[in-house]
C-alpha positions as CSV (number, residue, x, y, z in Angstrom):
1,V,0.0,0.0,0.0
2,Q,2.7,2.4,1.0
3,R,4.5,1.9,-2.3
4,L,1.4,3.0,-4.2
5,F,1.2,6.2,-2.1
6,D,4.9,6.9,-2.6
7,F,4.8,6.2,-6.3
8,F,1.9,8.6,-7.0
9,E,3.4,11.1,-4.4
10,T,0.1,11.4,-2.6
11,S,-1.7,10.8,0.7
12,D,-5.1,10.8,-1.0
13,F,-6.8,7.5,-0.5
14,E,-9.5,8.2,-3.0
15,L,-7.0,8.9,-5.7
16,V,-5.0,5.7,-5.1
17,L,-8.3,3.7,-4.9
18,R,-9.5,5.1,-8.2
19,L,-6.2,4.5,-10.0
20,V,-5.9,0.9,-8.8
21,W,-9.6,0.3,-9.8
22,Q,-8.9,1.8,-13.2
23,A,-5.8,-0.4,-13.6
24,S,-8.0,-3.4,-12.7
25,N,-10.5,-2.5,-15.4
26,V,-7.7,-2.0,-18.0
27,N,-6.3,-5.4,-17.1
28,R,-9.7,-7.0,-17.3
29,S,-10.5,-5.4,-20.6
30,L,-7.2,-6.6,-22.1
31,E,-7.8,-10.0,-20.5
32,I,-4.7,-9.7,-18.4
33,P,-4.9,-11.9,-15.3
34,D,-3.9,-9.7,-12.4
35,E,-4.9,-10.8,-8.9
36,R,-2.2,-8.6,-7.5
37,T,-4.0,-5.4,-8.6
38,H,-7.2,-6.5,-7.0
39,Q,-5.4,-7.4,-3.8
40,A,-3.7,-3.9,-3.8
41,Y,-7.3,-2.3,-4.1
42,V,-8.5,-4.4,-1.1
43,R,-5.4,-3.4,1.0
44,V,-5.8,0.3,0.2
45,R,-9.6,0.1,1.0
46,D,-8.9,-1.6,4.2
47,S,-6.2,0.8,5.1
48,L,-8.6,3.7,4.6
49,I,-11.1,2.0,6.9
50,Q,-8.5,1.6,9.6
51,A,-7.3,5.2,9.3
52,V,-10.8,6.5,9.7
53,R,-11.5,4.2,12.6
54,S,-8.3,5.2,14.3
55,V,-9.1,9.0,14.3
56,H,-12.9,9.1,14.4
57,P,-14.6,9.2,17.8
58,E,-17.1,6.6,18.7
59,Y,-20.8,7.6,18.8
60,E,-21.0,7.3,22.5
61,Q,-18.1,9.8,22.9
62,V,-20.0,12.6,21.0
63,T,-23.7,11.9,21.8
64,Q,-23.9,14.8,24.2
65,H,-22.7,17.2,21.6
66,L,-25.1,16.2,18.9
67,P,-28.0,18.4,19.9
68,N,-25.9,21.5,19.9
69,M,-24.5,20.5,16.5
70,Y,-28.0,20.0,15.3
71,Q,-29.0,23.4,16.4
72,Y,-26.0,25.0,14.6
73,L,-26.5,23.0,11.4
74,K,-30.2,23.5,11.0
75,G,-29.5,27.2,10.4
76,F,-28.2,26.2,6.9
77,D,-30.3,25.3,3.8
78,T,-27.8,22.8,2.7
79,V,-25.1,20.9,4.6
80,L,-22.5,18.7,2.7
81,S,-19.9,16.5,4.1
82,L,-17.1,15.6,1.7
83,N,-15.1,13.4,3.9
84,Y,-15.5,10.4,6.1
85,D,-16.6,12.3,9.2
86,L,-19.8,10.6,10.6
87,L,-20.6,13.5,12.8
88,I,-22.7,15.3,10.2
89,Y,-24.5,12.1,9.5
90,W,-25.1,11.4,13.1
91,T,-26.3,15.0,13.7
């Protein structure tokens, strides 16, 4: 996994996942057997899940803050979350 991030000089999980997914599709379209690319995708995906879990609080840790967050957010017509933060979803 780290080799992929190093090669593409990025820390962007979505970019690496998309690139590996595209590589898998190219291999499949050209009928190139390539289990290694699929395994790389799985490893990057699992690493992303681990990274999110390691930094994101558990629901029980933030429950008391959700009503205040709700009061703040309801003042907006639209709220978008463009990352893996579940706080907006929970609110």
